[in-house]
mmCIF file as gemmi writes it, N, C-alpha and C atoms, coordinates in Angstrom:
data_model
loop_
_atom_site.group_PDB
_atom_site.id
_atom_site.type_symbol
_atom_site.label_atom_id
_atom_site.label_alt_id
_atom_site.label_comp_id
_atom_site.label_asym_id
_atom_site.label_entity_id
_atom_site.label_seq_id
_atom_site.pdbx_PDB_ins_code
_atom_site.Cartn_x
_atom_site.Cartn_y
_atom_site.Cartn_z
_atom_site.occupancy
_atom_site.B_iso_or_equiv
_atom_site.pdbx_formal_charge
_atom_site.auth_seq_id
_atom_site.auth_asym_id
_atom_site.pdbx_PDB_model_num
ATOM 1 N N . MET Axp A 1 ? -7.553 15.75 15.824 1 0 ? 1 A 1
ATOM 2 C CA . MET Axp A 1 ? -8.075 14.7 15.189 1 0 ? 1 A 1
ATOM 3 C C . MET Axp A 1 ? -7.133 13.408 15.153 1 0 ? 1 A 1
ATOM 4 N N . PHE Axp A 2 ? -7.823 12.239 15.505 1 0 ? 2 A 1
ATOM 5 C CA . PHE Axp A 2 ? -6.697 10.978 15.355 1 0 ? 2 A 1
ATOM 6 C C . PHE Axp A 2 ? -5.962 10.95 14.191 1 0 ? 2 A 1
ATOM 7 N N . PHE Axp A 3 ? -6.517 11.051 13.01 1 0 ? 3 A 1
ATOM 8 C CA . PHE Axp A 3 ? -5.66 10.71 11.752 1 0 ? 3 A 1
ATOM 9 C C . PHE Axp A 3 ? -4.583 11.81 11.71 1 0 ? 3 A 1
ATOM 10 N N . ASP Axp A 4 ? -4.818 13.103 12.151 1 0 ? 4 A 1
ATOM 11 C CA . ASP Axp A 4 ? -3.642 14.129 12.156 1 0 ? 4 A 1
ATOM 12 C C . ASP Axp A 4 ? -2.636 13.687 13.059 1 0 ? 4 A 1
ATOM 13 N N . ASP Axp A 5 ? -2.894 13.34 14.157 1 0 ? 5 A 1
ATOM 14 C CA . ASP Axp A 5 ? -1.803 12.822 15.157 1 0 ? 5 A 1
ATOM 15 C C . ASP Axp A 5 ? -1.029 11.58 14.573 1 0 ? 5 A 1
ATOM 16 N N . ALA Axp A 6 ? -1.894 10.713 14.063 1 0 ? 6 A 1
ATOM 17 C CA . ALA Axp A 6 ? -1.395 9.463 13.651 1 0 ? 6 A 1
ATOM 18 C C . ALA Axp A 6 ? -0.286 9.68 12.436 1 0 ? 6 A 1
ATOM 19 N N . ALA Axp A 7 ? -0.595 10.729 11.463 1 0 ? 7 A 1
ATOM 20 C CA . ALA Axp A 7 ? 0.13 10.989 10.255 1 0 ? 7 A 1
ATOM 21 C C . ALA Axp A 7 ? 1.44 11.514 10.943 1 0 ? 7 A 1
ATOM 22 N N . GLU Axp A 8 ? 1.324 12.392 11.921 1 0 ? 8 A 1
ATOM 23 C CA . GLU Axp A 8 ? 2.795 12.942 12.457 1 0 ? 8 A 1
ATOM 24 C C . GLU Axp A 8 ? 3.695 11.843 12.937 1 0 ? 8 A 1
ATOM 25 N N . ARG Axp A 9 ? 2.874 10.863 13.821 1 0 ? 9 A 1
ATOM 26 C CA . ARG Axp A 9 ? 3.718 9.662 14.35 1 0 ? 9 A 1
ATOM 27 C C . ARG Axp A 9 ? 4.326 8.785 13.17 1 0 ? 9 A 1
ATOM 28 N N . LEU Axp A 10 ? 3.608 8.49 12.173 1 0 ? 10 A 1
ATOM 29 C CA . LEU Axp A 10 ? 3.987 7.459 11.301 1 0 ? 10 A 1
ATOM 30 C C . LEU Axp A 10 ? 4.83 8.047 10.21 1 0 ? 10 A 1
ATOM 31 N N . GLY Axp A 11 ? 4.824 9.379 9.964 1 0 ? 11 A 1
ATOM 32 C CA . GLY Axp A 11 ? 5.557 9.976 8.946 1 0 ? 11 A 1
ATOM 33 C C . GLY Axp A 11 ? 4.829 9.97 7.645 1 0 ? 11 A 1
ATOM 34 N N . GLY Axp A 12 ? 5.478 10.565 6.77 1 0 ? 12 A 1
ATOM 35 C CA . GLY Axp A 12 ? 4.817 11.146 5.188 1 0 ? 12 A 1
ATOM 36 C C . GLY Axp A 12 ? 4.249 9.651 4.507 1 0 ? 12 A 1
ATOM 37 N N . ASP Axp A 13 ? 5.212 8.614 4.527 1 0 ? 13 A 1
ATOM 38 C CA . ASP Axp A 13 ? 4.432 7.44 3.916 1 0 ? 13 A 1
ATOM 39 C C . ASP Axp A 13 ? 3.151 7.113 4.39 1 0 ? 13 A 1
ATOM 40 N N . ALA Axp A 14 ? 3.129 7.211 5.763 1 0 ? 14 A 1
ATOM 41 C CA . ALA Axp A 14 ? 1.797 6.49 6.108 1 0 ? 14 A 1
ATOM 42 C C . ALA Axp A 14 ? 0.587 7.542 5.932 1 0 ? 14 A 1
ATOM 43 N N . LEU Axp A 15 ? 0.893 8.767 5.57 1 0 ? 15 A 1
ATOM 44 C CA . LEU Axp A 15 ? -0.233 9.795 5.434 1 0 ? 15 A 1
ATOM 45 C C . LEU Axp A 15 ? -1.135 9.314 4.47 1 0 ? 15 A 1
ATOM 46 N N . ASP Axp A 16 ? -0.658 8.697 3.202 1 0 ? 16 A 1
ATOM 47 C CA . ASP Axp A 16 ? -1.383 8.313 2.257 1 0 ? 16 A 1
ATOM 48 C C . ASP Axp A 16 ? -2.459 7.08 2.747 1 0 ? 16 A 1
ATOM 49 N N . GLY Axp A 17 ? -2.011 6.079 3.319 1 0 ? 17 A 1
ATOM 50 C CA . GLY Axp A 17 ? -2.463 5.013 3.766 1 0 ? 17 A 1
ATOM 51 C C . GLY Axp A 17 ? -3.706 5.784 4.876 1 0 ? 17 A 1
ATOM 52 N N . ILE Axp A 18 ? -3.452 6.453 5.568 1 0 ? 18 A 1
ATOM 53 C CA . ILE Axp A 18 ? -4.503 7.216 6.591 1 0 ? 18 A 1
ATOM 54 C C . ILE Axp A 18 ? -5.46 8.146 5.794 1 0 ? 18 A 1
ATOM 55 N N . ALA Axp A 19 ? -5.062 8.617 4.787 1 0 ? 19 A 1
ATOM 56 C CA . ALA Axp A 19 ? -6.058 9.396 3.89 1 0 ? 19 A 1
ATOM 57 C C . ALA Axp A 19 ? -7.016 8.515 3.265 1 0 ? 19 A 1
ATOM 58 N N . VAL Axp A 20 ? -6.59 7.259 2.802 1 0 ? 20 A 1
ATOM 59 C CA . VAL Axp A 20 ? -7.369 6.411 2.211 1 0 ? 20 A 1
ATOM 60 C C . VAL Axp A 20 ? -8.277 5.829 3.091 1 0 ? 20 A 1
ATOM 61 N N . ILE Axp A 21 ? -8.106 5.55 4.545 1 0 ? 21 A 1
ATOM 62 C CA . ILE Axp A 21 ? -8.783 5.024 5.38 1 0 ? 21 A 1
ATOM 63 C C . ILE Axp A 21 ? -9.855 6.042 5.807 1 0 ? 21 A 1
ATOM 64 N N . ARG Axp A 22 ? -9.275 7.346 5.879 1 0 ? 22 A 1
ATOM 65 C CA . ARG Axp A 22 ? -10.279 8.309 6.282 1 0 ? 22 A 1
ATOM 66 C C . ARG Axp A 22 ? -11.382 8.4 5.293 1 0 ? 22 A 1
ATOM 67 N N . ILE Axp A 23 ? -10.958 8.355 3.998 1 0 ? 23 A 1
ATOM 68 C CA . ILE Axp A 23 ? -12.009 8.572 2.76 1 0 ? 23 A 1
ATOM 69 C C . ILE Axp A 23 ? -13.035 7.297 2.962 1 0 ? 23 A 1
ATOM 70 N N . LEU Axp A 24 ? -12.491 6.065 3.154 1 0 ? 24 A 1
ATOM 71 C CA . LEU Axp A 24 ? -13.221 4.819 2.975 1 0 ? 24 A 1
ATOM 72 C C . LEU Axp A 24 ? -14.182 4.95 4.268 1 0 ? 24 A 1
ATOM 73 N N . ARG Axp A 25 ? -13.922 5.341 5.522 1 0 ? 25 A 1
ATOM 74 C CA . ARG Axp A 25 ? -14.534 5.484 6.63 1 0 ? 25 A 1
ATOM 75 C C . ARG Axp A 25 ? -15.663 6.695 6.398 1 0 ? 25 A 1
ATOM 76 N N . GLU Axp A 26 ? -15.292 7.712 5.882 1 0 ? 26 A 1
ATOM 77 C CA . GLU Axp A 26 ? -16.342 8.665 5.5 1 0 ? 26 A 1
ATOM 78 C C . GLU Axp A 26 ? -17.358 8.187 4.529 1 0 ? 26 A 1
ATOM 79 N N . ALA Axp A 27 ? -17.014 7.239 3.569 1 0 ? 27 A 1
ATOM 80 C CA . ALA Axp A 27 ? -18.018 6.649 2.718 1 0 ? 27 A 1
ATOM 81 C C . ALA Axp A 27 ? -18.883 5.747 3.366 1 0 ? 27 A 1
ATOM 82 N N . GLU Axp A 28 ? -18.649 4.99 4.434 1 0 ? 28 A 1
ATOM 83 C CA . GLU Axp A 28 ? -19.262 4.047 5.099 1 0 ? 28 A 1
ATOM 84 C C . GLU Axp A 28 ? -20.359 5.013 6.129 1 0 ? 28 A 1
ATOM 85 N N . SER Axp A 29 ? -19.795 5.982 6.67 1 0 ? 29 A 1
ATOM 86 C CA . SER Axp A 29 ? -20.625 6.566 7.583 1 0 ? 29 A 1
ATOM 87 C C . SER Axp A 29 ? -21.668 7.895 6.832 1 0 ? 29 A 1
ATOM 88 N N . ARG Axp A 30 ? -21.479 8.184 5.611 1 0 ? 30 A 1
ATOM 89 C CA . ARG Axp A 30 ? -22.458 9.238 5.322 1 0 ? 30 A 1
ATOM 90 C C . ARG Axp A 30 ? -23.182 8.41 4.059 1 0 ? 30 A 1
ATOM 91 N N . ASP Axp A 31 ? -24.42 9.115 3.712 1 0 ? 31 A 1
ATOM 92 C CA . ASP Axp A 31 ? -25.306 8.44 2.796 1 0 ? 31 A 1
ATOM 93 C C . ASP Axp A 31 ? -25.076 9.336 1.389 1 0 ? 31 A 1
ATOM 94 N N . GLU Axp A 32 ? -23.925 9.931 1.259 1 0 ? 32 A 1
ATOM 95 C CA . GLU Axp A 32 ? -23.323 10.539 0.097 1 0 ? 32 A 1
ATOM 96 C C . GLU Axp A 32 ? -23.042 9.606 -1.134 1 0 ? 32 A 1
ATOM 97 N N . PRO Axp A 33 ? -23.454 9.803 -2.322 1 0 ? 33 A 1
ATOM 98 C CA . PRO Axp A 33 ? -23.088 9.091 -3.415 1 0 ? 33 A 1
ATOM 99 C C . PRO Axp A 33 ? -21.452 9.046 -3.482 1 0 ? 33 A 1
ATOM 100 N N . VAL Axp A 34 ? -20.963 7.781 -3.922 1 0 ? 34 A 1
ATOM 101 C CA . VAL Axp A 34 ? -19.575 7.527 -4.051 1 0 ? 34 A 1
ATOM 102 C C . VAL Axp A 34 ? -19.01 8.52 -5.165 1 0 ? 34 A 1
ATOM 103 N N . LYS Axp A 35 ? -19.905 8.865 -6.21 1 0 ? 35 A 1
ATOM 104 C CA . LYS Axp A 35 ? -19.47 9.705 -7.252 1 0 ? 35 A 1
ATOM 105 C C . LYS Axp A 35 ? -19.131 11.197 -6.574 1 0 ? 35 A 1
ATOM 106 N N . ASP Axp A 36 ? -20.071 11.722 -5.593 1 0 ? 36 A 1
ATOM 107 C CA . ASP Axp A 36 ? -19.58 13.143 -5.111 1 0 ? 36 A 1
ATOM 108 C C . ASP Axp A 36 ? -18.613 13.019 -3.957 1 0 ? 36 A 1
ATOM 109 N N . LEU Axp A 37 ? -18.334 11.963 -3.294 1 0 ? 37 A 1
ATOM 110 C CA . LEU Axp A 37 ? -17.343 11.769 -2.422 1 0 ? 37 A 1
ATOM 111 C C . LEU Axp A 37 ? -15.995 11.634 -3.245 1 0 ? 37 A 1
ATOM 112 N N . CYS Axp A 38 ? -15.73 10.945 -4.306 1 0 ? 38 A 1
ATOM 113 C CA . CYS Axp A 38 ? -14.706 11.139 -5.137 1 0 ? 38 A 1
ATOM 114 C C . CYS Axp A 38 ? -14.435 12.381 -5.845 1 0 ? 38 A 1
ATOM 115 N N . LYS Axp A 39 ? -15.443 13.017 -6.199 1 0 ? 39 A 1
ATOM 116 C CA . LYS Axp A 39 ? -15.256 14.364 -6.593 1 0 ? 39 A 1
ATOM 117 C C . LYS Axp A 39 ? -14.555 15.24 -5.684 1 0 ? 39 A 1
ATOM 118 N N . ARG Axp A 40 ? -15.105 15.345 -4.406 1 0 ? 40 A 1
ATOM 119 C CA . ARG Axp A 40 ? -14.747 16.167 -3.464 1 0 ? 40 A 1
ATOM 120 C C . ARG Axp A 40 ? -13.338 15.711 -2.808 1 0 ? 40 A 1
ATOM 121 N N . ASN Axp A 41 ? -12.852 14.703 -2.997 1 0 ? 41 A 1
ATOM 122 C CA . ASN Axp A 41 ? -11.597 14.155 -2.457 1 0 ? 41 A 1
ATOM 123 C C . ASN Axp A 41 ? -10.517 14.126 -3.822 1 0 ? 41 A 1
ATOM 124 N N . SER Axp A 42 ? -11.129 14.461 -5.021 1 0 ? 42 A 1
ATOM 125 C CA . SER Axp A 42 ? -10.288 14.612 -6.175 1 0 ? 42 A 1
ATOM 126 C C . SER Axp A 42 ? -9.544 13.155 -6.542 1 0 ? 42 A 1
ATOM 127 N N . ILE Axp A 43 ? -10.434 12.121 -6.323 1 0 ? 43 A 1
ATOM 128 C CA . ILE Axp A 43 ? -9.962 10.671 -6.9 1 0 ? 43 A 1
ATOM 129 C C . ILE Axp A 43 ? -11.097 10.112 -7.732 1 0 ? 43 A 1
ATOM 130 N N . SER Axp A 44 ? -10.684 9.323 -8.604 1 0 ? 44 A 1
ATOM 131 C CA . SER Axp A 44 ? -11.582 8.623 -9.507 1 0 ? 44 A 1
ATOM 132 C C . SER Axp A 44 ? -12.409 7.644 -8.636 1 0 ? 44 A 1
ATOM 133 N N . GLU Axp A 45 ? -13.556 7.158 -9.386 1 0 ? 45 A 1
ATOM 134 C CA . GLU Axp A 45 ? -14.455 6.192 -8.515 1 0 ? 45 A 1
ATOM 135 C C . GLU Axp A 45 ? -13.601 4.867 -8.718 1 0 ? 45 A 1
ATOM 136 N N . GLN Axp A 46 ? -12.902 4.7 -9.907 1 0 ? 46 A 1
ATOM 137 C CA . GLN Axp A 46 ? -12.029 3.343 -9.912 1 0 ? 46 A 1
ATOM 138 C C . GLN Axp A 46 ? -11.106 3.204 -8.632 1 0 ? 46 A 1
ATOM 139 N N . THR Axp A 47 ? -10.55 4.446 -8.588 1 0 ? 47 A 1
ATOM 140 C CA . THR Axp A 47 ? -9.485 4.456 -7.337 1 0 ? 47 A 1
ATOM 141 C C . THR Axp A 47 ? -10.101 4.191 -6.123 1 0 ? 47 A 1
ATOM 142 N N . PHE Axp A 48 ? -11.477 4.582 -5.861 1 0 ? 48 A 1
ATOM 143 C CA . PHE Axp A 48 ? -11.99 4.34 -4.618 1 0 ? 48 A 1
ATOM 144 C C . PHE Axp A 48 ? -12.364 3.146 -4.484 1 0 ? 48 A 1
ATOM 145 N N . TYR Axp A 49 ? -12.819 2.395 -5.468 1 0 ? 49 A 1
ATOM 146 C CA . TYR Axp A 49 ? -13.144 0.888 -5.348 1 0 ? 49 A 1
ATOM 147 C C . TYR Axp A 49 ? -11.918 -0.073 -5.284 1 0 ? 49 A 1
ATOM 148 N N . ARG Axp A 50 ? -10.867 0.366 -5.936 1 0 ? 50 A 1
ATOM 149 C CA . ARG Axp A 50 ? -9.64 -0.286 -5.726 1 0 ? 50 A 1
ATOM 150 C C . ARG Axp A 50 ? -9.223 -0.191 -4.245 1 0 ? 50 A 1
ATOM 151 N N . TRP Axp A 51 ? -9.147 1.005 -3.872 1 0 ? 51 A 1
ATOM 152 C CA . TRP Axp A 51 ? -8.987 1.086 -2.234 1 0 ? 51 A 1
ATOM 153 C C . TRP Axp A 51 ? -9.856 0.285 -1.448 1 0 ? 51 A 1
ATOM 154 N N . ARG Axp A 52 ? -11.124 0.347 -1.559 1 0 ? 52 A 1
ATOM 155 C CA . ARG Axp A 52 ? -12.166 -0.289 -0.941 1 0 ? 52 A 1
ATOM 156 C C . ARG Axp A 52 ? -11.878 -1.745 -0.797 1 0 ? 52 A 1
ATOM 157 N N . ASN Axp A 53 ? -11.446 -2.305 -2.035 1 0 ? 53 A 1
ATOM 158 C CA . ASN Axp A 53 ? -11.118 -3.777 -2.101 1 0 ? 53 A 1
ATOM 159 C C . ASN Axp A 53 ? -10.004 -4.081 -1.284 1 0 ? 53 A 1
ATOM 160 N N . LYS Axp A 54 ? -8.87 -3.121 -1.397 1 0 ? 54 A 1
ATOM 161 C CA . LYS Axp A 54 ? -7.488 -3.382 -0.914 1 0 ? 54 A 1
ATOM 162 C C . LYS Axp A 54 ? -7.601 -3 0.735 1 0 ? 54 A 1
ATOM 163 N N . PHE Axp A 55 ? -8.256 -2.026 1.217 1 0 ? 55 A 1
ATOM 164 C CA . PHE Axp A 55 ? -8.095 -1.494 2.515 1 0 ? 55 A 1
ATOM 165 C C . PHE Axp A 55 ? -9.375 -1.634 3.269 1 0 ? 55 A 1
ATOM 166 N N . GLY Axp A 56 ? -10.513 -1.939 2.754 1 0 ? 56 A 1
ATOM 167 C CA . GLY Axp A 56 ? -11.79 -1.938 3.369 1 0 ? 56 A 1
ATOM 168 C C . GLY Axp A 56 ? -11.6 -2.659 4.609 1 0 ? 56 A 1
ATOM 169 N N . GLY Axp A 57 ? -12.15 -2.095 5.745 1 0 ? 57 A 1
ATOM 170 C CA . GLY Axp A 57 ? -12.344 -2.861 6.752 1 0 ? 57 A 1
ATOM 171 C C . GLY Axp A 57 ? -11.09 -2.593 7.99 1 0 ? 57 A 1
ATOM 172 N N . MET Axp A 58 ? -9.844 -1.966 7.397 1 0 ? 58 A 1
ATOM 173 C CA . MET Axp A 58 ? -8.57 -1.984 7.936 1 0 ? 58 A 1
ATOM 174 C C . MET Axp A 58 ? -8.633 -0.75 8.798 1 0 ? 58 A 1
ATOM 175 N N . ASP Axp A 59 ? -7.888 -0.475 9.853 1 0 ? 59 A 1
ATOM 176 C CA . ASP Axp A 59 ? -7.58 0.686 10.516 1 0 ? 59 A 1
ATOM 177 C C . ASP Axp A 59 ? -6.203 1.163 10.108 1 0 ? 59 A 1
ATOM 178 N N . VAL Axp A 60 ? -5.731 2.145 10.881 1 0 ? 60 A 1
ATOM 179 C CA . VAL Axp A 60 ? -4.596 2.87 10.33 1 0 ? 60 A 1
ATOM 180 C C . VAL Axp A 60 ? -3.374 1.857 10.637 1 0 ? 60 A 1
ATOM 181 N N . ALA Axp A 61 ? -3.557 1.139 11.745 1 0 ? 61 A 1
ATOM 182 C CA . ALA Axp A 61 ? -2.288 0.034 12.151 1 0 ? 61 A 1
ATOM 183 C C . ALA Axp A 61 ? -2.23 -1.059 11.218 1 0 ? 61 A 1
ATOM 184 N N . ASP Axp A 62 ? -3.646 -1.605 10.581 1 0 ? 62 A 1
ATOM 185 C CA . ASP Axp A 62 ? -3.441 -2.6 9.547 1 0 ? 62 A 1
ATOM 186 C C . ASP Axp A 62 ? -2.856 -2.048 8.275 1 0 ? 62 A 1
ATOM 187 N N . ALA Axp A 63 ? -3.115 -0.769 8.002 1 0 ? 63 A 1
ATOM 188 C CA . ALA Axp A 63 ? -2.761 -0.275 6.63 1 0 ? 63 A 1
ATOM 189 C C . ALA Axp A 63 ? -1.137 -0.012 6.754 1 0 ? 63 A 1
ATOM 190 N N . ARG Axp A 64 ? -0.562 0.165 8.044 1 0 ? 64 A 1
ATOM 191 C CA . ARG Axp A 64 ? 1.001 0.524 8.14 1 0 ? 64 A 1
ATOM 192 C C . ARG Axp A 64 ? 1.41 -0.937 7.956 1 0 ? 64 A 1
ATOM 193 N N . ARG Axp A 65 ? 0.865 -1.906 8.658 1 0 ? 65 A 1
ATOM 194 C CA . ARG Axp A 65 ? 1.364 -3.219 8.595 1 0 ? 65 A 1
ATOM 195 C C . ARG Axp A 65 ? 1.509 -3.773 7.298 1 0 ? 65 A 1
ATOM 196 N N . LEU Axp A 66 ? 0.47 -3.513 6.448 1 0 ? 66 A 1
ATOM 197 C CA . LEU Axp A 66 ? 0.264 -3.964 5.002 1 0 ? 66 A 1
ATOM 198 C C . LEU Axp A 66 ? 1.335 -3.422 4.275 1 0 ? 66 A 1
ATOM 199 N N . LYS Axp A 67 ? 1.659 -2.28 4.567 1 0 ? 67 A 1
ATOM 200 C CA . LYS Axp A 67 ? 2.644 -1.409 3.788 1 0 ? 67 A 1
ATOM 201 C C . LYS Axp A 67 ? 4.164 -2.021 4.101 1 0 ? 67 A 1
ATOM 202 N N . GLU Axp A 68 ? 4.141 -2.339 5.363 1 0 ? 68 A 1
ATOM 203 C CA . GLU Axp A 68 ? 5.45 -2.857 5.766 1 0 ? 68 A 1
ATOM 204 C C . GLU Axp A 68 ? 5.751 -4.29 5.147 1 0 ? 68 A 1
ATOM 205 N N . LEU Axp A 69 ? 4.775 -5.166 5.211 1 0 ? 69 A 1
ATOM 206 C CA . LEU Axp A 69 ? 4.862 -6.466 4.446 1 0 ? 69 A 1
ATOM 207 C C . LEU Axp A 69 ? 5 -6.439 2.847 1 0 ? 69 A 1
ATOM 208 N N . GLU Axp A 70 ? 4.456 -5.331 2.384 1 0 ? 70 A 1
ATOM 209 C CA . GLU Axp A 70 ? 4.609 -5.061 0.894 1 0 ? 70 A 1
ATOM 210 C C . GLU Axp A 70 ? 6.004 -4.956 0.571 1 0 ? 70 A 1
ATOM 211 N N . SER Axp A 71 ? 6.615 -4.049 1.287 1 0 ? 71 A 1
ATOM 212 C CA . SER Axp A 71 ? 8.186 -3.318 1.265 1 0 ? 71 A 1
ATOM 213 C C . SER Axp A 71 ? 8.86 -4.717 1.566 1 0 ? 71 A 1
ATOM 214 N N . GLU Axp A 72 ? 8.735 -5.494 2.68 1 0 ? 72 A 1
ATOM 215 C CA . GLU Axp A 72 ? 9.549 -6.503 2.93 1 0 ? 72 A 1
ATOM 216 C C . GLU Axp A 72 ? 9.432 -7.602 1.648 1 0 ? 72 A 1
ATOM 217 N N . ASN Axp A 73 ? 8.306 -7.906 1.084 1 0 ? 73 A 1
ATOM 218 C CA . ASN Axp A 73 ? 8.023 -8.691 0.017 1 0 ? 73 A 1
ATOM 219 C C . ASN Axp A 73 ? 8.921 -8.258 -1.356 1 0 ? 73 A 1
ATOM 220 N N . ASP Axp A 74 ? 8.659 -6.982 -1.511 1 0 ? 74 A 1
ATOM 221 C CA . ASP Axp A 74 ? 9.718 -6.533 -2.586 1 0 ? 74 A 1
ATOM 222 C C . ASP Axp A 74 ? 11.064 -6.592 -2.432 1 0 ? 74 A 1
ATOM 223 N N . ARG Axp A 75 ? 11.536 -6.387 -1.134 1 0 ? 75 A 1
ATOM 224 C CA . ARG Axp A 75 ? 12.832 -6.698 -0.856 1 0 ? 75 A 1
ATOM 225 C C . ARG Axp A 75 ? 13.508 -8.114 -1.005 1 0 ? 75 A 1
ATOM 226 N N . LEU Axp A 76 ? 12.558 -9.071 -0.504 1 0 ? 76 A 1
ATOM 227 C CA . LEU Axp A 76 ? 12.883 -10.368 -0.622 1 0 ? 76 A 1
ATOM 228 C C . LEU Axp A 76 ? 12.851 -10.885 -2.207 1 0 ? 76 A 1
ATOM 229 N N . LYS Axp A 77 ? 11.948 -10.314 -2.963 1 0 ? 77 A 1
ATOM 230 C CA . LYS Axp A 77 ? 11.944 -10.575 -4.423 1 0 ? 77 A 1
ATOM 231 C C . LYS Axp A 77 ? 13.078 -10.154 -5.121 1 0 ? 77 A 1
ATOM 232 N N . ARG Axp A 78 ? 13.713 -8.924 -4.819 1 0 ? 78 A 1
ATOM 233 C CA . ARG Axp A 78 ? 14.904 -8.405 -5.199 1 0 ? 78 A 1
ATOM 234 C C . ARG Axp A 78 ? 16.046 -9.25 -4.892 1 0 ? 78 A 1
ATOM 235 N N . LEU Axp A 79 ? 16.042 -9.686 -3.437 1 0 ? 79 A 1
ATOM 236 C CA . LEU Axp A 79 ? 17.105 -10.623 -3.011 1 0 ? 79 A 1
ATOM 237 C C . LEU Axp A 79 ? 17.015 -12.035 -3.902 1 0 ? 79 A 1
ATOM 238 N N . ILE Axp A 80 ? 16.047 -12.612 -3.956 1 0 ? 80 A 1
ATOM 239 C CA . ILE Axp A 80 ? 15.825 -13.794 -5.081 1 0 ? 80 A 1
ATOM 240 C C . ILE Axp A 80 ? 16.563 -13.584 -6.425 1 0 ? 80 A 1
ATOM 241 N N . THR Axp A 81 ? 16.112 -12.475 -6.989 1 0 ? 81 A 1
ATOM 242 C CA . THR Axp A 81 ? 16.523 -12.269 -8.3 1 0 ? 81 A 1
ATOM 243 C C . THR Axp A 81 ? 18.101 -11.9 -8.415 1 0 ? 81 A 1
ATOM 244 N N . GLU Axp A 82 ? 18.634 -11.432 -7.338 1 0 ? 82 A 1
ATOM 245 C CA . GLU Axp A 82 ? 20.173 -11.289 -7.321 1 0 ? 82 A 1
ATOM 246 C C . GLU Axp A 82 ? 20.811 -12.747 -7.127 1 0 ? 82 A 1
ATOM 247 N N . GLN Axp A 83 ? 20.355 -13.426 -6.244 1 0 ? 83 A 1
ATOM 248 C CA . GLN Axp A 83 ? 20.747 -14.74 -5.944 1 0 ? 83 A 1
ATOM 249 C C . GLN Axp A 83 ? 20.671 -15.639 -7.302 1 0 ? 83 A 1
ATOM 250 N N . MET Axp A 84 ? 19.431 -15.385 -7.871 1 0 ? 84 A 1
ATOM 251 C CA . MET Axp A 84 ? 19.479 -16.245 -9.256 1 0 ? 84 A 1
ATOM 252 C C . MET Axp A 84 ? 20.534 -15.827 -10.239 1 0 ? 84 A 1
ATOM 253 N N . LEU Axp A 85 ? 20.735 -14.863 -10.342 1 0 ? 85 A 1
ATOM 254 C CA . LEU Axp A 85 ? 21.875 -14.302 -11.123 1 0 ? 85 A 1
ATOM 255 C C . LEU Axp A 85 ? 23.218 -14.473 -10.773 1 0 ? 85 A 1
ATOM 256 N N . VAL Axp A 86 ? 23.633 -14.735 -9.562 1 0 ? 86 A 1
ATOM 257 C CA . VAL Axp A 86 ? 24.739 -15.454 -8.917 1 0 ? 86 A 1
ATOM 258 C C . VAL Axp A 86 ? 24.956 -16.683 -9.434 1 0 ? 86 A 1
ATOM 259 N N . ILE Axp A 87 ? 23.695 -17.451 -9.076 1 0 ? 87 A 1
ATOM 260 C CA . ILE Axp A 87 ? 23.527 -18.849 -9.409 1 0 ? 87 A 1
ATOM 261 C C . ILE Axp A 87 ? 23.868 -19.138 -10.967 1 0 ? 87 A 1
ATOM 262 N N . ASP Axp A 88 ? 23.22 -18.345 -11.774 1 0 ? 88 A 1
ATOM 263 C CA . ASP Axp A 88 ? 23.436 -18.563 -13.298 1 0 ? 88 A 1
ATOM 264 C C . ASP Axp A 88 ? 24.947 -18.143 -13.709 1 0 ? 88 A 1
ATOM 265 N N . GLY Axp A 89 ? 25.491 -17.17 -12.839 1 0 ? 89 A 1
ATOM 266 C CA . GLY Axp A 89 ? 27.072 -16.845 -13.247 1 0 ? 89 A 1
ATOM 267 C C . GLY Axp A 89 ? 27.822 -17.984 -12.907 1 0 ? 89 A 1
ATOM 268 N N . LEU Axp A 90 ? 27.508 -18.645 -11.739 1 0 ? 90 A 1
ATOM 269 C CA . LEU Axp A 90 ? 28.437 -19.77 -11.414 1 0 ? 90 A 1
ATOM 270 C C . LEU Axp A 90 ? 28.238 -20.991 -11.953 1 0 ? 90 A 1
ATOM 271 N N . LYS Axp A 91 ? 26.97 -21.133 -12.765 1 0 ? 91 A 1
ATOM 272 C CA . LYS Axp A 91 ? 26.78 -22.251 -13.722 1 0 ? 91 A 1
ATOM 273 C C . LYS Axp A 91 ? 27.57 -21.911 -14.9 1 0 ? 91 A 1
ATOM 274 N N . GLU Axp A 92 ? 27.453 -20.783 -15.387 1 0 ? 92 A 1
ATOM 275 C CA . GLU Axp A 92 ? 28.299 -20.39 -16.634 1 0 ? 92 A 1
ATOM 276 C C . GLU Axp A 92 ? 29.893 -20.696 -16.293 1 0 ? 92 A 1
ATOM 277 N N . VAL Axp A 93 ? 30.343 -20.191 -15.264 1 0 ? 93 A 1
ATOM 278 C CA . VAL Axp A 93 ? 31.835 -20.454 -14.761 1 0 ? 93 A 1
ATOM 279 C C . VAL Axp A 93 ? 31.989 -22.035 -14.919 1 0 ? 93 A 1
ATOM 280 N N . SER Axp A 94 ? 31.273 -22.709 -14.406 1 0 ? 94 A 1
ATOM 281 C CA . SER Axp A 94 ? 31.453 -24.203 -14.252 1 0 ? 94 A 1
ATOM 282 C C . SER Axp A 94 ? 31.377 -24.779 -15.477 1 0 ? 94 A 1
ATOM 283 N N . ARG Axp A 95 ? 30.518 -24.309 -16.506 1 0 ? 95 A 1
ATOM 284 C CA . ARG Axp A 95 ? 30.471 -25.056 -17.918 1 0 ? 95 A 1
ATOM 285 C C . ARG Axp A 95 ? 31.75 -24.779 -18.547 1 0 ? 95 A 1
ATOM 286 N N . LYS Axp A 96 ? 32.447 -23.627 -18.219 1 0 ? 96 A 1
ATOM 287 C CA . LYS Axp A 96 ? 33.564 -23.237 -19.222 1 0 ? 96 A 1
ATOM 288 C C . LYS Axp A 96 ? 34.974 -24.176 -18.521 1 0 ? 96 A 1
ATOM 289 N N . LYS Axp A 97 ? 34.79 -24.707 -17.478 1 0 ? 97 A 1
ATOM 290 C CA . LYS Axp A 97 ? 35.801 -25.499 -17.015 1 0 ? 97 A 1
ATOM 291 C C . LYS Axp A 97 ? 35.954 -26.819 -17.453 1 0 ? 97 A 1
């Protein structure tokens, strides 16, 4: 199956995104109530709707790219925080002179 092959290629982290997309596609293609789909996949309805809002309409490549962008965003936020601390330290040193 496509998702199994993609999971092997993308690694463990991508498996979650692939599983989410599989569940969302399953919901689109069946006439099964969301409640039953969620129960069968051991997720809450709230989780399903959160996933649908975030990942709805995405394919595996889109989900992978989103995850990469979120990781880069987190890294840049940490970098900004570190730079702000350095700037504050330099300001403190310059005030003491």
